[in-house]
PDBQT receptor file of N, H, CA, C and O in Angstrom, charges set to zero:
ATOM      1  N   SER A   1       0.834  -1.185   0.000  1.00  0.00    +0.000 N 
ATOM      2  CA  SER A   1       0.000   0.000   0.000  1.00  0.00    +0.000 C 
ATOM      3  C   SER A   1       0.882   1.252   0.000  1.00  0.00    +0.000 C 
ATOM      4  O   SER A   1       2.102   1.166  -0.132  1.00  0.00    +0.000 OA
ATOM      5  N   TYR A   2       0.263   2.377   0.146  1.00  0.00    +0.000 N 
ATOM      6  H   TYR A   2      -0.728   2.448   0.253  1.00  0.00    +0.000 HD
ATOM      7  CA  TYR A   2       0.996   3.644   0.110  1.00  0.00    +0.000 C 
ATOM      8  C   TYR A   2       1.967   3.808   1.267  1.00  0.00    +0.000 C 
ATOM      9  O   TYR A   2       2.918   4.584   1.166  1.00  0.00    +0.000 OA
ATOM     10  N   THR A   3       1.749   3.099   2.356  1.00  0.00    +0.000 N 
ATOM     11  H   THR A   3       0.977   2.469   2.439  1.00  0.00    +0.000 HD
ATOM     12  CA  THR A   3       2.664   3.217   3.496  1.00  0.00    +0.000 C 
ATOM     13  C   THR A   3       4.011   2.566   3.208  1.00  0.00    +0.000 C 
ATOM     14  O   THR A   3       4.987   2.834   3.908  1.00  0.00    +0.000 OA
ATOM     15  N   HIS A   4       4.076   1.723   2.196  1.00  0.00    +0.000 N 
ATOM     16  H   HIS A   4       3.282   1.505   1.627  1.00  0.00    +0.000 HD
ATOM     17  CA  HIS A   4       5.328   1.078   1.803  1.00  0.00    +0.000 C 
ATOM     18  C   HIS A   4       5.846   1.666   0.494  1.00  0.00    +0.000 C 
ATOM     19  O   HIS A   4       6.335   0.934  -0.367  1.00  0.00    +0.000 OA
ATOM     20  N   SER A   5       5.740   2.969   0.345  1.00  0.00    +0.000 N 
ATOM     21  H   SER A   5       5.343   3.563   1.045  1.00  0.00    +0.000 HD
ATOM     22  CA  SER A   5       6.209   3.656  -0.852  1.00  0.00    +0.000 C 
ATOM     23  C   SER A   5       6.935   4.940  -0.451  1.00  0.00    +0.000 C 
ATOM     24  O   SER A   5       6.985   5.301   0.725  1.00  0.00    +0.000 OA
ATOM     25  N   ILE A   6       7.484   5.605  -1.432  1.00  0.00    +0.000 N 
ATOM     26  H   ILE A   6       7.444   5.312  -2.387  1.00  0.00    +0.000 HD
ATOM     27  CA  ILE A   6       8.166   6.874  -1.173  1.00  0.00    +0.000 C 
ATOM     28  C   ILE A   6       7.174   7.904  -0.644  1.00  0.00    +0.000 C 
ATOM     29  O   ILE A   6       7.524   8.738   0.190  1.00  0.00    +0.000 OA
ATOM     30  N   LEU A   7       5.956   7.846  -1.123  1.00  0.00    +0.000 N 
ATOM     31  H   LEU A   7       5.671   7.168  -1.801  1.00  0.00    +0.000 HD
ATOM     32  CA  LEU A   7       4.922   8.745  -0.613  1.00  0.00    +0.000 C 
ATOM     33  C   LEU A   7       4.689   8.536   0.879  1.00  0.00    +0.000 C 
ATOM     34  O   LEU A   7       4.465   9.499   1.612  1.00  0.00    +0.000 OA
ATOM     35  N   GLY A   8       4.739   7.298   1.328  1.00  0.00    +0.000 N 
ATOM     36  H   GLY A   8       4.921   6.516   0.732  1.00  0.00    +0.000 HD
ATOM     37  CA  GLY A   8       4.609   6.992   2.753  1.00  0.00    +0.000 C 
ATOM     38  C   GLY A   8       5.756   7.559   3.563  1.00  0.00    +0.000 C 
ATOM     39  O   GLY A   8       5.560   8.031   4.683  1.00  0.00    +0.000 OA
ATOM     40  N   ILE A   9       6.970   7.514   2.990  1.00  0.00    +0.000 N 
ATOM     41  H   ILE A   9       7.129   7.131   2.080  1.00  0.00    +0.000 HD
ATOM     42  CA  ILE A   9       8.134   8.092   3.670  1.00  0.00    +0.000 C 
ATOM     43  C   ILE A   9       7.943   9.595   3.857  1.00  0.00    +0.000 C 
ATOM     44  O   ILE A   9       8.267  10.140   4.912  1.00  0.00    +0.000 OA
ATOM     45  N   VAL A  10       7.419  10.258   2.835  1.00  0.00    +0.000 N 
ATOM     46  H   VAL A  10       7.156   9.816   1.977  1.00  0.00    +0.000 HD
ATOM     47  CA  VAL A  10       7.191  11.706   2.917  1.00  0.00    +0.000 C 
ATOM     48  C   VAL A  10       6.166  12.033   3.997  1.00  0.00    +0.000 C 
ATOM     49  O   VAL A  10       6.396  12.909   4.831  1.00  0.00    +0.000 OA
ATOM     50  N   PHE A  11       5.035  11.330   3.984  1.00  0.00    +0.000 N 
ATOM     51  H   PHE A  11       4.848  10.618   3.306  1.00  0.00    +0.000 HD
ATOM     52  CA  PHE A  11       4.002  11.591   4.990  1.00  0.00    +0.000 C 
ATOM     53  C   PHE A  11       4.488  11.269   6.396  1.00  0.00    +0.000 C 
ATOM     54  O   PHE A  11       4.212  12.015   7.336  1.00  0.00    +0.000 OA
ATOM     55  N   PHE A  12       5.211  10.161   6.545  1.00  0.00    +0.000 N 
ATOM     56  H   PHE A  12       5.436   9.555   5.782  1.00  0.00    +0.000 HD
ATOM     57  CA  PHE A  12       5.741   9.818   7.859  1.00  0.00    +0.000 C 
ATOM     58  C   PHE A  12       6.795  10.830   8.299  1.00  0.00    +0.000 C 
ATOM     59  O   PHE A  12       6.925  11.111   9.491  1.00  0.00    +0.000 OA
ATOM     60  N   GLY A  13       7.549  11.378   7.345  1.00  0.00    +0.000 N 
ATOM     61  H   GLY A  13       7.443  11.149   6.377  1.00  0.00    +0.000 HD
ATOM     62  CA  GLY A  13       8.527  12.418   7.658  1.00  0.00    +0.000 C 
ATOM     63  C   GLY A  13       7.870  13.671   8.211  1.00  0.00    +0.000 C 
ATOM     64  O   GLY A  13       8.390  14.304   9.130  1.00  0.00    +0.000 OA
ATOM     65  N   ILE A  14       6.727  14.022   7.647  1.00  0.00    +0.000 N 
ATOM     66  H   ILE A  14       6.304  13.508   6.901  1.00  0.00    +0.000 HD
ATOM     67  CA  ILE A  14       5.986  15.190   8.135  1.00  0.00    +0.000 C 
ATOM     68  C   ILE A  14       5.512  14.942   9.570  1.00  0.00    +0.000 C 
ATOM     69  O   ILE A  14       5.612  15.821  10.426  1.00  0.00    +0.000 OA
ATOM     70  N   ILE A  15       5.005  13.757   9.816  1.00  0.00    +0.000 N 
ATOM     71  H   ILE A  15       4.924  13.043   9.121  1.00  0.00    +0.000 HD
ATOM     72  CA  ILE A  15       4.547  13.408  11.162  1.00  0.00    +0.000 C 
ATOM     73  C   ILE A  15       5.717  13.403  12.141  1.00  0.00    +0.000 C 
ATOM     74  O   ILE A  15       5.606  13.920  13.252  1.00  0.00    +0.000 OA
ATOM     75  N   ALA A  16       6.851  12.809  11.719  1.00  0.00    +0.000 N 
ATOM     76  H   ALA A  16       6.941  12.389  10.816  1.00  0.00    +0.000 HD
ATOM     77  CA  ALA A  16       8.022  12.748  12.594  1.00  0.00    +0.000 C 
ATOM     78  C   ALA A  16       8.586  14.142  12.865  1.00  0.00    +0.000 C 
ATOM     79  O   ALA A  16       9.063  14.415  13.966  1.00  0.00    +0.000 OA
ATOM     80  N   SER A  17       8.534  15.015  11.874  1.00  0.00    +0.000 N 
ATOM     81  H   SER A  17       8.147  14.792  10.979  1.00  0.00    +0.000 HD
ATOM     82  CA  SER A  17       9.012  16.385  12.064  1.00  0.00    +0.000 C 
ATOM     83  C   SER A  17       8.146  17.130  13.074  1.00  0.00    +0.000 C 
ATOM     84  O   SER A  17       8.660  17.845  13.935  1.00  0.00    +0.000 OA
ATOM     85  N   ASN A  18       6.848  16.962  12.965  1.00  0.00    +0.000 N 
ATOM     86  H   ASN A  18       6.431  16.382  12.265  1.00  0.00    +0.000 HD
ATOM     87  CA  ASN A  18       5.942  17.601  13.925  1.00  0.00    +0.000 C 
ATOM     88  C   ASN A  18       6.124  17.022  15.320  1.00  0.00    +0.000 C 
ATOM     89  O   ASN A  18       6.035  17.749  16.309  1.00  0.00    +0.000 OA
ATOM     90  N   LEU A  19       6.375  15.728  15.407  1.00  0.00    +0.000 N 
ATOM     91  H   LEU A  19       6.448  15.137  14.604  1.00  0.00    +0.000 HD
ATOM     92  CA  LEU A  19       6.612  15.105  16.705  1.00  0.00    +0.000 C 
ATOM     93  C   LEU A  19       7.881  15.656  17.347  1.00  0.00    +0.000 C 
ATOM     94  O   LEU A  19       7.899  15.957  18.541  1.00  0.00    +0.000 OA
ATOM     95  N   GLU A  20       8.946  15.787  16.550  1.00  0.00    +0.000 N 
ATOM     96  H   GLU A  20       8.932  15.542  15.580  1.00  0.00    +0.000 HD
ATOM     97  CA  GLU A  20      10.190  16.338  17.086  1.00  0.00    +0.000 C 
ATOM     98  C   GLU A  20       9.992  17.774  17.565  1.00  0.00    +0.000 C 
ATOM     99  O   GLU A  20      10.514  18.158  18.611  1.00  0.00    +0.000 OA
ATOM    100  N   ALA A  21       9.242  18.562  16.805  1.00  0.00    +0.000 N 
ATOM    101  H   ALA A  21       8.818  18.250  15.955  1.00  0.00    +0.000 HD
ATOM    102  CA  ALA A  21       8.998  19.947  17.204  1.00  0.00    +0.000 C 
ATOM    103  C   ALA A  21       8.158  20.031  18.479  1.00  0.00    +0.000 C 
ATOM    104  O   ALA A  21       8.414  20.871  19.342  1.00  0.00    +0.000 OA
ATOM    105  N   SER A  22       7.160  19.161  18.593  1.00  0.00    +0.000 N 
ATOM    106  H   SER A  22       6.952  18.478  17.892  1.00  0.00    +0.000 HD
ATOM    107  CA  SER A  22       6.303  19.240  19.780  1.00  0.00    +0.000 C 
ATOM    108  C   SER A  22       7.003  18.706  21.028  1.00  0.00    +0.000 C 
ATOM    109  O   SER A  22       6.762  19.197  22.131  1.00  0.00    +0.000 OA
ATOM    110  N   LEU A  23       7.873  17.699  20.859  1.00  0.00    +0.000 N 
ATOM    111  H   LEU A  23       8.068  17.300  19.963  1.00  0.00    +0.000 HD
ATOM    112  CA  LEU A  23       8.595  17.167  22.006  1.00  0.00    +0.000 C 
ATOM    113  C   LEU A  23       9.812  18.012  22.372  1.00  0.00    +0.000 C 
ATOM    114  O   LEU A  23      10.219  18.060  23.533  1.00  0.00    +0.000 OA
ATOM    115  N   GLY A  24      10.381  18.668  21.383  1.00  0.00    +0.000 N 
ATOM    116  H   GLY A  24      10.051  18.629  20.440  1.00  0.00    +0.000 HD
ATOM    117  CA  GLY A  24      11.569  19.482  21.615  1.00  0.00    +0.000 C 
ATOM    118  C   GLY A  24      12.824  18.653  21.837  1.00  0.00    +0.000 C 
ATOM    119  O   GLY A  24      13.777  19.120  22.461  1.00  0.00    +0.000 OA
ATOM    120  N   ILE A  25      12.829  17.432  21.333  1.00  0.00    +0.000 N 
ATOM    121  H   ILE A  25      12.055  17.053  20.826  1.00  0.00    +0.000 HD
ATOM    122  CA  ILE A  25      13.979  16.546  21.486  1.00  0.00    +0.000 C 
ATOM    123  C   ILE A  25      14.659  16.393  20.132  1.00  0.00    +0.000 C 
ATOM    124  O   ILE A  25      14.067  15.886  19.179  1.00  0.00    +0.000 OA
ATOM    125  N   HIS A  26      15.905  16.836  20.062  1.00  0.00    +0.000 N 
ATOM    126  H   HIS A  26      16.386  17.247  20.836  1.00  0.00    +0.000 HD
ATOM    127  CA  HIS A  26      16.656  16.741  18.816  1.00  0.00    +0.000 C 
ATOM    128  C   HIS A  26      16.980  15.277  18.503  1.00  0.00    +0.000 C 
ATOM    129  O   HIS A  26      17.429  14.537  19.378  1.00  0.00    +0.000 OA
ATOM    130  N   GLY A  27      16.750  14.864  17.252  1.00  0.00    +0.000 N 
ATOM    131  H   GLY A  27      16.386  15.466  16.541  1.00  0.00    +0.000 HD
ATOM    132  CA  GLY A  27      17.071  13.514  16.819  1.00  0.00    +0.000 C 
ATOM    133  C   GLY A  27      15.872  12.597  16.670  1.00  0.00    +0.000 C 
ATOM    134  O   GLY A  27      16.012  11.478  16.176  1.00  0.00    +0.000 OA
ATOM    135  N   VAL A  28      14.702  13.045  17.085  1.00  0.00    +0.000 N 
ATOM    136  H   VAL A  28      14.589  13.954  17.486  1.00  0.00    +0.000 HD
ATOM    137  CA  VAL A  28      13.500  12.219  16.957  1.00  0.00    +0.000 C 
ATOM    138  C   VAL A  28      13.184  11.989  15.483  1.00  0.00    +0.000 C 
ATOM    139  O   VAL A  28      12.850  10.872  15.088  1.00  0.00    +0.000 OA
ATOM    140  N   PHE A  29      13.288  13.036  14.669  1.00  0.00    +0.000 N 
ATOM    141  H   PHE A  29      13.559  13.944  14.990  1.00  0.00    +0.000 HD
ATOM    142  CA  PHE A  29      12.990  12.921  13.241  1.00  0.00    +0.000 C 
ATOM    143  C   PHE A  29      13.907  11.912  12.560  1.00  0.00    +0.000 C 
ATOM    144  O   PHE A  29      13.434  11.016  11.861  1.00  0.00    +0.000 OA
ATOM    145  N   SER A  30      15.210  12.053  12.761  1.00  0.00    +0.000 N 
ATOM    146  H   SER A  30      15.593  12.781  13.329  1.00  0.00    +0.000 HD
ATOM    147  CA  SER A  30      16.147  11.156  12.077  1.00  0.00    +0.000 C 
ATOM    148  C   SER A  30      16.012   9.720  12.575  1.00  0.00    +0.000 C 
ATOM    149  O   SER A  30      16.193   8.785  11.795  1.00  0.00    +0.000 OA
ATOM    150  N   SER A  31      15.703   9.527  13.836  1.00  0.00    +0.000 N 
ATOM    151  H   SER A  31      15.555  10.286  14.470  1.00  0.00    +0.000 HD
ATOM    152  CA  SER A  31      15.490   8.182  14.365  1.00  0.00    +0.000 C 
ATOM    153  C   SER A  31      14.240   7.542  13.760  1.00  0.00    +0.000 C 
ATOM    154  O   SER A  31      14.256   6.369  13.387  1.00  0.00    +0.000 OA
ATOM    155  N   CYS A  32      13.175   8.306  13.667  1.00  0.00    +0.000 N 
ATOM    156  H   CYS A  32      13.162   9.259  13.970  1.00  0.00    +0.000 HD
ATOM    157  CA  CYS A  32      11.933   7.788  13.092  1.00  0.00    +0.000 C 
ATOM    158  C   CYS A  32      12.102   7.452  11.611  1.00  0.00    +0.000 C 
ATOM    159  O   CYS A  32      11.678   6.387  11.161  1.00  0.00    +0.000 OA
ATOM    160  N   ILE A  33      12.721   8.358  10.857  1.00  0.00    +0.000 N 
ATOM    161  H   ILE A  33      13.065   9.222  11.223  1.00  0.00    +0.000 HD
ATOM    162  CA  ILE A  33      12.911   8.123   9.421  1.00  0.00    +0.000 C 
ATOM    163  C   ILE A  33      13.869   6.950   9.204  1.00  0.00    +0.000 C 
ATOM    164  O   ILE A  33      13.643   6.126   8.319  1.00  0.00    +0.000 OA
ATOM    165  N   GLY A  34      14.916   6.869   9.988  1.00  0.00    +0.000 N 
ATOM    166  H   GLY A  34      15.100   7.539  10.707  1.00  0.00    +0.000 HD
ATOM    167  CA  GLY A  34      15.852   5.749   9.873  1.00  0.00    +0.000 C 
ATOM    168  C   GLY A  34      15.174   4.412  10.125  1.00  0.00    +0.000 C 
ATOM    169  O   GLY A  34      15.413   3.444   9.403  1.00  0.00    +0.000 OA
ATOM    170  N   GLY A  35      14.344   4.357  11.132  1.00  0.00    +0.000 N 
ATOM    171  H   GLY A  35      14.150   5.144  11.718  1.00  0.00    +0.000 HD
ATOM    172  CA  GLY A  35      13.605   3.135  11.429  1.00  0.00    +0.000 C 
ATOM    173  C   GLY A  35      12.605   2.780  10.346  1.00  0.00    +0.000 C 
ATOM    174  O   GLY A  35      12.443   1.611   9.997  1.00  0.00    +0.000 OA
ATOM    175  N   TYR A  36      11.937   3.790   9.817  1.00  0.00    +0.000 N 
ATOM    176  H   TYR A  36      12.069   4.740  10.100  1.00  0.00    +0.000 HD
ATOM    177  CA  TYR A  36      10.933   3.564   8.765  1.00  0.00    +0.000 C 
ATOM    178  C   TYR A  36      11.588   3.051   7.486  1.00  0.00    +0.000 C 
ATOM    179  O   TYR A  36      11.097   2.109   6.866  1.00  0.00    +0.000 OA
ATOM    180  N   ILE A  37      12.696   3.673   7.097  1.00  0.00    +0.000 N 
ATOM    181  H   ILE A  37      13.095   4.439   7.601  1.00  0.00    +0.000 HD
ATOM    182  CA  ILE A  37      13.380   3.257   5.874  1.00  0.00    +0.000 C 
ATOM    183  C   ILE A  37      14.007   1.871   6.043  1.00  0.00    +0.000 C 
ATOM    184  O   ILE A  37      13.984   1.069   5.109  1.00  0.00    +0.000 OA
ATOM    185  N   SER A  38      14.560   1.581   7.212  1.00  0.00    +0.000 N 
ATOM    186  H   SER A  38      14.578   2.232   7.971  1.00  0.00    +0.000 HD
ATOM    187  CA  SER A  38      15.126   0.248   7.425  1.00  0.00    +0.000 C 
ATOM    188  C   SER A  38      14.031  -0.819   7.394  1.00  0.00    +0.000 C 
ATOM    189  O   SER A  38      14.278  -1.946   6.965  1.00  0.00    +0.000 OA
ATOM    190  N   HIS A  39      12.846  -0.477   7.840  1.00  0.00    +0.000 N 
ATOM    191  H   HIS A  39      12.645   0.438   8.189  1.00  0.00    +0.000 HD
ATOM    192  CA  HIS A  39      11.703  -1.387   7.751  1.00  0.00    +0.000 C 
ATOM    193  C   HIS A  39      11.353  -1.666   6.292  1.00  0.00    +0.000 C 
ATOM    194  O   HIS A  39      11.059  -2.805   5.931  1.00  0.00    +0.000 OA
ATOM    195  N   LEU A  40      11.383  -0.631   5.453  1.00  0.00    +0.000 N 
ATOM    196  H   LEU A  40      11.622   0.295   5.746  1.00  0.00    +0.000 HD
ATOM    197  CA  LEU A  40      11.091  -0.825   4.035  1.00  0.00    +0.000 C 
ATOM    198  C   LEU A  40      12.169  -1.659   3.356  1.00  0.00    +0.000 C 
ATOM    199  O   LEU A  40      11.861  -2.490   2.502  1.00  0.00    +0.000 OA
ATOM    200  N   ILE A  41      13.419  -1.448   3.723  1.00  0.00    +0.000 N 
ATOM    201  H   ILE A  41      13.669  -0.773   4.417  1.00  0.00    +0.000 HD
ATOM    202  CA  ILE A  41      14.509  -2.244   3.157  1.00  0.00    +0.000 C 
ATOM    203  C   ILE A  41      14.336  -3.708   3.540  1.00  0.00    +0.000 C 
ATOM    204  O   ILE A  41      14.576  -4.597   2.722  1.00  0.00    +0.000 OA
ATOM    205  N   ALA A  42      13.922  -3.962   4.772  1.00  0.00    +0.000 N 
ATOM    206  H   ALA A  42      13.727  -3.240   5.436  1.00  0.00    +0.000 HD
ATOM    207  CA  ALA A  42      13.704  -5.340   5.214  1.00  0.00    +0.000 C 
ATOM    208  C   ALA A  42      12.549  -6.001   4.469  1.00  0.00    +0.000 C 
ATOM    209  O   ALA A  42      12.513  -7.226   4.353  1.00  0.00    +0.000 OA
ATOM    210  N   ASP A  43      11.610  -5.210   3.966  1.00  0.00    +0.000 N 
ATOM    211  H   ASP A  43      11.640  -4.215   4.061  1.00  0.00    +0.000 HD
ATOM    212  CA  ASP A  43      10.464  -5.752   3.234  1.00  0.00    +0.000 C 
ATOM    213  C   ASP A  43      10.726  -5.922   1.739  1.00  0.00    +0.000 C 
ATOM    214  O   ASP A  43       9.861  -6.434   1.028  1.00  0.00    +0.000 OA
ATOM    215  N   LEU A  44      11.883  -5.513   1.245  1.00  0.00    +0.000 N 
ATOM    216  H   LEU A  44      12.586  -5.097   1.822  1.00  0.00    +0.000 HD
ATOM    217  CA  LEU A  44      12.177  -5.651  -0.183  1.00  0.00    +0.000 C 
ATOM    218  C   LEU A  44      12.274  -7.118  -0.593  1.00  0.00    +0.000 C 
ATOM    219  O   LEU A  44      12.605  -7.984   0.217  1.00  0.00    +0.000 OA
ATOM    220  N   LYS A  45      11.982  -7.377  -1.852  1.00  0.00    +0.000 N 
ATOM    221  H   LYS A  45      11.713  -6.674  -2.510  1.00  0.00    +0.000 HD
ATOM    222  CA  LYS A  45      11.998  -8.733  -2.383  1.00  0.00    +0.000 C 
ATOM    223  C   LYS A  45      13.419  -9.286  -2.538  1.00  0.00    +0.000 C 
ATOM    224  O   LYS A  45      13.583 -10.483  -2.773  1.00  0.00    +0.000 OA
ATOM    225  N   ILE A  46      14.448  -8.442  -2.412  1.00  0.00    +0.000 N 
ATOM    226  H   ILE A  46      14.315  -7.469  -2.222  1.00  0.00    +0.000 HD
ATOM    227  CA  ILE A  46      15.821  -8.904  -2.589  1.00  0.00    +0.000 C 
ATOM    228  C   ILE A  46      16.265  -9.820  -1.453  1.00  0.00    +0.000 C 
ATOM    229  O   ILE A  46      17.224 -10.577  -1.606  1.00  0.00    +0.000 OA
ATOM    230  N   LEU A  47      15.583  -9.758  -0.329  1.00  0.00    +0.000 N 
ATOM    231  H   LEU A  47      14.804  -9.143  -0.205  1.00  0.00    +0.000 HD
ATOM    232  CA  LEU A  47      15.915 -10.648   0.788  1.00  0.00    +0.000 C 
ATOM    233  C   LEU A  47      15.259 -12.006   0.560  1.00  0.00    +0.000 C 
ATOM    234  O   LEU A  47      14.118 -12.065   0.101  1.00  0.00    +0.000 OA
ATOM    235  N   PRO A  48      15.950 -13.089   0.869  1.00  0.00    +0.000 N 
ATOM    236  CA  PRO A  48      15.439 -14.422   0.512  1.00  0.00    +0.000 C 
ATOM    237  C   PRO A  48      14.145 -14.843   1.207  1.00  0.00    +0.000 C 
ATOM    238  O   PRO A  48      13.413 -15.677   0.675  1.00  0.00    +0.000 OA
ATOM    239  N   PHE A  49      13.848 -14.292   2.370  1.00  0.00    +0.000 N 
ATOM    240  H   PHE A  49      14.442 -13.614   2.803  1.00  0.00    +0.000 HD
ATOM    241  CA  PHE A  49      12.651 -14.704   3.097  1.00  0.00    +0.000 C 
ATOM    242  C   PHE A  49      11.419 -13.882   2.751  1.00  0.00    +0.000 C 
ATOM    243  O   PHE A  49      10.343 -14.130   3.294  1.00  0.00    +0.000 OA
ATOM    244  N   ASN A  50      11.555 -12.917   1.867  1.00  0.00    +0.000 N 
ATOM    245  H   ASN A  50      12.430 -12.716   1.426  1.00  0.00    +0.000 HD
ATOM    246  CA  ASN A  50      10.450 -12.049   1.510  1.00  0.00    +0.000 C 
ATOM    247  C   ASN A  50      10.049 -12.309   0.065  1.00  0.00    +0.000 C 
ATOM    248  O   ASN A  50      10.822 -12.024  -0.849  1.00  0.00    +0.000 OA
ATOM    249  N   LYS A  51       8.858 -12.844  -0.156  1.00  0.00    +0.000 N 
ATOM    250  H   LYS A  51       8.229 -13.075   0.587  1.00  0.00    +0.000 HD
ATOM    251  CA  LYS A  51       8.424 -13.220  -1.492  1.00  0.00    +0.000 C 
ATOM    252  C   LYS A  51       7.635 -12.126  -2.207  1.00  0.00    +0.000 C 
ATOM    253  O   LYS A  51       7.648 -12.073  -3.437  1.00  0.00    +0.000 OA
ATOM    254  N   ARG A  52       6.960 -11.268  -1.482  1.00  0.00    +0.000 N 
ATOM    255  H   ARG A  52       6.949 -11.312  -0.483  1.00  0.00    +0.000 HD
ATOM    256  CA  ARG A  52       6.089 -10.282  -2.115  1.00  0.00    +0.000 C 
ATOM    257  C   ARG A  52       6.792  -8.988  -2.494  1.00  0.00    +0.000 C 
ATOM    258  O   ARG A  52       6.582  -8.485  -3.597  1.00  0.00    +0.000 OA
ATOM    259  N   GLY A  53       7.602  -8.447  -1.633  1.00  0.00    +0.000 N 
ATOM    260  H   GLY A  53       7.772  -8.856  -0.737  1.00  0.00    +0.000 HD
ATOM    261  CA  GLY A  53       8.249  -7.178  -1.912  1.00  0.00    +0.000 C 
ATOM    262  C   GLY A  53       7.345  -5.998  -1.612  1.00  0.00    +0.000 C 
ATOM    263  O   GLY A  53       6.270  -6.151  -1.032  1.00  0.00    +0.000 OA
ATOM    264  N   ILE A  54       7.797  -4.820  -2.014  1.00  0.00    +0.000 N 
ATOM    265  H   ILE A  54       8.671  -4.696  -2.485  1.00  0.00    +0.000 HD
ATOM    266  CA  ILE A  54       7.017  -3.604  -1.797  1.00  0.00    +0.000 C 
ATOM    267  C   ILE A  54       6.882  -2.843  -3.107  1.00  0.00    +0.000 C 
ATOM    268  O   ILE A  54       7.682  -3.024  -4.025  1.00  0.00    +0.000 OA
ATOM    269  N   LYS A  55       5.885  -2.006  -3.189  1.00  0.00    +0.000 N 
ATOM    270  H   LYS A  55       5.235  -1.858  -2.443  1.00  0.00    +0.000 HD
ATOM    271  CA  LYS A  55       5.667  -1.158  -4.361  1.00  0.00    +0.000 C 
ATOM    272  C   LYS A  55       6.173   0.238  -4.015  1.00  0.00    +0.000 C 
ATOM    273  O   LYS A  55       5.401   1.116  -3.629  1.00  0.00    +0.000 OA
ATOM    274  N   LEU A  56       7.470   0.425  -4.158  1.00  0.00    +0.000 N 
ATOM    275  H   LEU A  56       8.097  -0.288  -4.471  1.00  0.00    +0.000 HD
ATOM    276  CA  LEU A  56       8.131   1.646  -3.702  1.00  0.00    +0.000 C 
ATOM    277  C   LEU A  56       7.664   2.888  -4.453  1.00  0.00    +0.000 C 
ATOM    278  O   LEU A  56       7.620   3.973  -3.872  1.00  0.00    +0.000 OA
ATOM    279  N   PHE A  57       7.318   2.757  -5.714  1.00  0.00    +0.000 N 
ATOM    280  H   PHE A  57       7.353   1.877  -6.186  1.00  0.00    +0.000 HD
ATOM    281  CA  PHE A  57       6.886   3.898  -6.526  1.00  0.00    +0.000 C 
ATOM    282  C   PHE A  57       5.393   3.801  -6.838  1.00  0.00    +0.000 C 
ATOM    283  O   PHE A  57       4.974   4.050  -7.969  1.00  0.00    +0.000 OA
ATOM    284  N   LEU A  58       4.597   3.441  -5.839  1.00  0.00    +0.000 N 
ATOM    285  H   LEU A  58       4.937   3.239  -4.921  1.00  0.00    +0.000 HD
ATOM    286  CA  LEU A  58       3.192   3.083  -6.024  1.00  0.00    +0.000 C 
ATOM    287  C   LEU A  58       2.336   4.071  -6.817  1.00  0.00    +0.000 C 
ATOM    288  O   LEU A  58       1.626   3.614  -7.712  1.00  0.00    +0.000 OA
ATOM    289  N   PRO A  59       2.337   5.337  -6.579  1.00  0.00    +0.000 N 
ATOM    290  CA  PRO A  59       1.456   6.171  -7.393  1.00  0.00    +0.000 C 
ATOM    291  C   PRO A  59       1.834   6.159  -8.880  1.00  0.00    +0.000 C 
ATOM    292  O   PRO A  59       0.970   6.341  -9.737  1.00  0.00    +0.000 OA
ATOM    293  N   LEU A  60       3.110   5.947  -9.189  1.00  0.00    +0.000 N 
ATOM    294  H   LEU A  60       3.813   5.799  -8.492  1.00  0.00    +0.000 HD
ATOM    295  CA  LEU A  60       3.563   5.975 -10.576  1.00  0.00    +0.000 C 
ATOM    296  C   LEU A  60       3.673   4.593 -11.185  1.00  0.00    +0.000 C 
ATOM    297  O   LEU A  60       3.445   4.427 -12.384  1.00  0.00    +0.000 OA
ATOM    298  N   SER A  61       4.018   3.596 -10.382  1.00  0.00    +0.000 N 
ATOM    299  H   SER A  61       4.203   3.731  -9.409  1.00  0.00    +0.000 HD
ATOM    300  CA  SER A  61       4.232   2.247 -10.878  1.00  0.00    +0.000 C 
ATOM    301  C   SER A  61       3.805   1.248  -9.805  1.00  0.00    +0.000 C 
ATOM    302  O   SER A  61       4.009   1.482  -8.613  1.00  0.00    +0.000 OA
ATOM    303  N   SER A  62       3.218   0.143 -10.231  1.00  0.00    +0.000 N 
ATOM    304  H   SER A  62       3.053  -0.047 -11.199  1.00  0.00    +0.000 HD
ATOM    305  CA  SER A  62       2.794  -0.867  -9.266  1.00  0.00    +0.000 C 
ATOM    306  C   SER A  62       3.718  -2.084  -9.303  1.00  0.00    +0.000 C 
ATOM    307  O   SER A  62       3.332  -3.163  -8.852  1.00  0.00    +0.000 OA
ATOM    308  N   LYS A  63       4.917  -1.928  -9.827  1.00  0.00    +0.000 N 
ATOM    309  H   LYS A  63       5.231  -1.052 -10.193  1.00  0.00    +0.000 HD
ATOM    310  CA  LYS A  63       5.875  -3.021  -9.874  1.00  0.00    +0.000 C 
ATOM    311  C   LYS A  63       6.471  -3.239  -8.483  1.00  0.00    +0.000 C 
ATOM    312  O   LYS A  63       6.885  -2.291  -7.817  1.00  0.00    +0.000 OA
ATOM    313  N   GLU A  64       6.508  -4.505  -8.056  1.00  0.00    +0.000 N 
ATOM    314  H   GLU A  64       6.171  -5.275  -8.597  1.00  0.00    +0.000 HD
ATOM    315  CA  GLU A  64       7.056  -4.825  -6.746  1.00  0.00    +0.000 C 
ATOM    316  C   GLU A  64       8.568  -4.946  -6.810  1.00  0.00    +0.000 C 
ATOM    317  O   GLU A  64       9.111  -5.525  -7.750  1.00  0.00    +0.000 OA
ATOM    318  N   LEU A  65       9.241  -4.405  -5.817  1.00  0.00    +0.000 N 
ATOM    319  H   LEU A  65       8.800  -3.935  -5.053  1.00  0.00    +0.000 HD
ATOM    320  CA  LEU A  65      10.692  -4.496  -5.731  1.00  0.00    +0.000 C 
ATOM    321  C   LEU A  65      11.080  -5.449  -4.635  1.00  0.00    +0.000 C 
ATOM    322  O   LEU A  65      12.268  -5.667  -4.398  1.00  0.00    +0.000 OA
TER     323      LEU A  65
């Protein structure tokens, strides 16, 4: 779905940025984005235990990576 695409990274980045601003703790944004992107990398089809993959460019292409 869109949460496993670049569009999801952008929306989650906006949420993480607002969270960092409201908490006033430096590094919350980069920690959240790092965790989100590493989760997407773990879901890629290049890993042997993952058969489905993700649709990283979903609004433009529905090809699974």
